[in-house]
Rosetta silent file (secondary structure, phi, psi, omega in degrees, C-alpha in Angstrom):
SEQUENCE: MYEIGRLAIKIAGRDAGQKCVIVEVLDDKYVVVDGMTRRRKCNKIHLEPLSQTLELNEKASHDDVTRAFKQLGLEVKTTKPKQKTEKPKPAVRGKPKTQQSPKKEKKLKPVKADKKKE
SCORE:     score description
SCORE:     0.000 S_00000001
   1 L     0.000  -41.566 -178.590   86.947  101.794   72.072 S_00000001
   2 L  -103.509   70.548 -179.784   88.447  100.622   75.375 S_00000001
   3 L  -103.809  168.923  179.925   88.457   96.864   74.899 S_00000001
   4 L   -64.160  132.336 -179.292   90.928   94.268   76.107 S_00000001
   5 L    96.464   -5.852 -177.725   94.138   94.325   74.080 S_00000001
   6 E   -74.944  128.461  172.961   93.830   97.969   72.932 S_00000001
   7 E   -77.525  144.946 -178.400   97.156   99.826   72.964 S_00000001
   8 E  -150.020  164.701  174.974   97.070  103.212   74.582 S_00000001
   9 E  -118.336  129.240  175.610   99.344  105.988   75.750 S_00000001
  10 E   -69.394  132.237 -178.981   99.125  107.329   79.304 S_00000001
  11 L  -113.090   -0.038  178.618   98.609  111.066   79.222 S_00000001
  12 L  -143.767  155.855  174.355   98.564  111.798   82.963 S_00000001
  13 L    93.932 -171.470 -175.100  100.369  110.690   86.077 S_00000001
  14 L   -68.038  -28.960 -178.463  103.743  109.324   86.808 S_00000001
  15 L  -101.128   26.698 -178.979  103.786  107.066   83.730 S_00000001
  16 L   -62.719  136.478 -179.254  102.693  109.800   81.280 S_00000001
  17 L    91.344   -4.364 -177.652  103.968  109.304   77.725 S_00000001
  18 L   -96.960  145.267  178.495  104.373  105.560   78.131 S_00000001
  19 E   -82.894  146.350  178.540  102.638  102.922   75.992 S_00000001
  20 E  -146.337  170.920  175.319  100.373  100.395   77.711 S_00000001
  21 E  -131.282  144.674 -179.889   97.742   97.811   76.853 S_00000001
  22 E   -78.211  123.292 -176.167   94.356   97.375   78.428 S_00000001
  23 E  -100.380  -31.539 -177.409   94.309   94.053   80.315 S_00000001
  24 E  -153.113  140.448  175.375   90.903   94.290   82.005 S_00000001
  25 E  -102.225  117.963 -176.596   87.860   96.583   81.879 S_00000001
  26 L   -84.419  -51.014  177.402   86.602   97.169   85.424 S_00000001
  27 L  -156.582 -161.612 -176.155   83.609   99.455   84.818 S_00000001
  28 L   -72.429   -9.966  179.580   82.610  102.439   82.681 S_00000001
  29 L  -113.592  -29.900 -168.565   85.412  104.623   84.142 S_00000001
  30 E  -121.105  147.951  173.417   88.322  102.352   85.017 S_00000001
  31 E  -136.577  167.328  174.626   90.548   99.749   83.297 S_00000001
  32 E  -108.220  129.116 -178.142   93.675   97.832   84.312 S_00000001
  33 E  -116.126  158.247  178.870   96.771   98.575   82.245 S_00000001
  34 E  -156.365  161.971  177.333  100.167   96.920   81.881 S_00000001
  35 E   135.766 -122.708  179.319  103.171   97.220   79.572 S_00000001
  36 L   -73.929  -10.407  177.860  105.735  100.013   79.608 S_00000001
  37 L  -100.256  174.572  172.161  103.824  101.350   82.628 S_00000001
  38 L   -74.883  145.793  175.955  103.254   99.779   86.002 S_00000001
  39 L   -72.205  115.502 -174.371  100.366   97.278   86.118 S_00000001
  40 E  -165.038  163.731  175.491   97.607   99.233   87.753 S_00000001
  41 E   -73.815  137.496 -173.612   94.049  100.507   87.713 S_00000001
  42 E  -139.355  141.476  174.461   93.761  103.573   85.492 S_00000001
  43 E   -73.980  140.420 -178.749   91.028  106.090   84.714 S_00000001
  44 H   -63.455  -28.555 -178.329   89.968  106.059   81.031 S_00000001
  45 H   -71.412  -13.805  177.218   90.329  109.829   80.792 S_00000001
  46 H   -92.482    9.852 -179.805   94.054  109.395   81.490 S_00000001
  47 E  -121.747  148.094  172.281   94.515  107.210   78.343 S_00000001
  48 E  -118.233  104.014 -177.308   94.761  108.022   74.670 S_00000001
  49 E   -67.875  144.662  175.495   93.775  104.897   72.758 S_00000001
  50 E  -103.815  173.871 -175.409   95.722  103.926   69.645 S_00000001
  51 E   -81.833  -16.846 -178.735   94.474  102.089   66.596 S_00000001
  52 E   -79.829  149.358  171.690   96.541   98.930   67.298 S_00000001
  53 E  -133.352  157.763  177.614   95.269   95.995   69.315 S_00000001
  54 L  -118.097  152.799  179.781   96.973   92.912   70.677 S_00000001
  55 L   -83.070   98.301  179.891   95.663   89.377   70.983 S_00000001
  56 L  -132.005  148.314  172.383   95.303   89.059   74.778 S_00000001
  57 L   -83.714  163.709  176.129   92.959   87.154   77.061 S_00000001
  58 L   -65.645  138.107 -177.619   91.071   88.892   79.821 S_00000001
  59 L    58.466   41.259  179.962   93.250   89.353   82.956 S_00000001
  60 L   -62.512  146.243  179.974   96.345   88.341   80.949 S_00000001
  61 L   -73.327  169.336 -179.618   99.504   87.878   83.040 S_00000001
  62 H   -66.567  -32.436  177.770  102.509   90.212   82.884 S_00000001
  63 H   -64.960  -39.413  178.023  104.408   87.455   80.971 S_00000001
  64 H   -66.470  -39.058  179.444  101.701   87.393   78.256 S_00000001
  65 H   -69.334  -37.737  177.351  101.877   91.166   77.887 S_00000001
  66 H   -59.815  -43.360 -178.958  105.705   91.001   77.700 S_00000001
  67 H   -65.890  -42.599  179.420  105.532   88.472   74.880 S_00000001
  68 H   -64.946  -41.902  179.711  102.967   90.581   72.957 S_00000001
  69 H   -66.934  -39.319  175.920  105.055   93.747   73.340 S_00000001
  70 H   -60.489  -35.259  175.532  108.186   91.950   72.126 S_00000001
  71 H   -64.073  -28.565  177.177  106.390   90.938   68.961 S_00000001
  72 H   -89.751   -7.491 -178.900  105.797   94.638   68.294 S_00000001
  73 L    82.655   24.393  178.561  109.402   95.497   69.169 S_00000001
  74 L  -107.926  147.913  176.257  108.588   97.399   72.360 S_00000001
  75 L   -89.983  150.186 -179.483  110.241   96.969   75.726 S_00000001
  76 L  -113.126  142.236  177.885  108.215   96.268   78.870 S_00000001
  77 L   -73.392  120.693  175.346  108.899   97.711   82.309 S_00000001
  78 L  -118.647  137.217  177.356  110.019   94.881   84.606 S_00000001
  79 L  -118.649  149.043  177.351  110.637   95.246   88.279 S_00000001
  80 L  -102.731  142.030  177.453  112.368   92.973   90.700 S_00000001
  81 L   -69.856  150.420 -179.200  110.922   92.385   94.139 S_00000001
  82 L   -70.449  145.907  177.724  112.952   93.848   96.967 S_00000001
  83 L   -73.258  133.310  179.277  115.228   91.616   98.955 S_00000001
  84 L   -76.577  134.786  178.402  113.947   90.982  102.462 S_00000001
  85 L  -128.044  156.194  178.192  116.312   92.113  105.189 S_00000001
  86 L   -77.668  137.565  177.094  116.125   91.788  108.928 S_00000001
  87 L   -75.945  136.844  179.004  115.051   94.846  110.774 S_00000001
  88 L   -68.996  144.596  179.521  117.615   96.023  113.354 S_00000001
  89 L   -79.332  138.961 -177.891  116.516   95.688  116.944 S_00000001
  90 L   -68.216  143.053  178.664  116.157   99.063  118.701 S_00000001
  91 L   -75.891  143.881  178.043  118.830   99.920  121.284 S_00000001
  92 L   -85.219  128.736  179.398  117.637  100.234  124.875 S_00000001
  93 L  -112.130  154.502  175.826  118.155  103.719  126.240 S_00000001
  94 L    80.430 -166.010 -176.580  118.167  104.975  129.793 S_00000001
  95 L   -82.425  151.287  173.799  118.143  103.027  132.976 S_00000001
  96 L   -64.853  157.260 -176.979  116.792   99.494  133.171 S_00000001
  97 L   -63.705  -26.274 -177.845  113.345   99.193  134.666 S_00000001
  98 L   -68.867  -28.831 -176.942  114.606   97.441  137.799 S_00000001
  99 L  -108.120   68.356  177.130  116.516  100.549  138.987 S_00000001
 100 L   -86.310  142.523  178.151  113.823  103.192  139.090 S_00000001
 101 L   -81.935  148.096  178.899  114.419  106.341  141.025 S_00000001
 102 L   -67.384  149.034 -179.760  111.870  107.292  143.735 S_00000001
 103 L   -73.635  141.012  179.716  109.369  109.961  142.791 S_00000001
 104 L   -85.769  137.406  176.172  110.051  113.426  144.099 S_00000001
 105 L   -83.718  142.108  179.311  107.343  115.113  146.119 S_00000001
 106 L   -83.868  138.876  178.647  106.334  118.550  145.068 S_00000001
 107 L   -89.489  134.710  177.543  106.735  121.299  147.628 S_00000001
 108 L   -84.077  138.400  177.348  103.706  123.544  148.056 S_00000001
 109 L   -90.238  141.787 -179.936  104.342  127.275  147.970 S_00000001
 110 L   -70.435  141.982 -179.397  102.693  129.370  150.672 S_00000001
 111 L   -85.696  129.340  178.714   99.763  131.454  149.464 S_00000001
 112 L   -86.498  143.577  178.120  100.076  135.211  150.110 S_00000001
 113 L   -75.603  144.514  178.776   97.082  137.118  151.406 S_00000001
 114 L   -75.158  138.730 -179.976   95.654  139.775  149.111 S_00000001
 115 L   -97.266  131.664  177.452   96.305  143.335  150.265 S_00000001
 116 L   -84.973  139.716  177.174   93.422  145.730  150.005 S_00000001
 117 L   -87.857  135.656 -177.554   94.071  149.170  148.632 S_00000001
 118 L  -108.984    0.000    0.000   92.823  152.042  150.808 S_00000001
């Protein structure tokens, strides 16, 4: 039932209600899905298999899945990688290390003698 190329609908999680296709079968519980959802490992109990299948090879690339979905008239979720930006350097706070203030000595308080009650 859960073979490579089987169309399914996600019924749980962030991508619930979206169509996907099984790209790889990992073991008896997990498969890798791609399509209108994010390409990711998915538990089989979170999928509702459909009767349609697509002609895909095992571990098909995202481009292969996109072409197969376009033949069915479905759109595929595509994401762009984030642009790399330089991280700002942290501002230096306080006094520079060369100008350290001397440590203050703690003054000891005199201890009072206990008074006995008579």
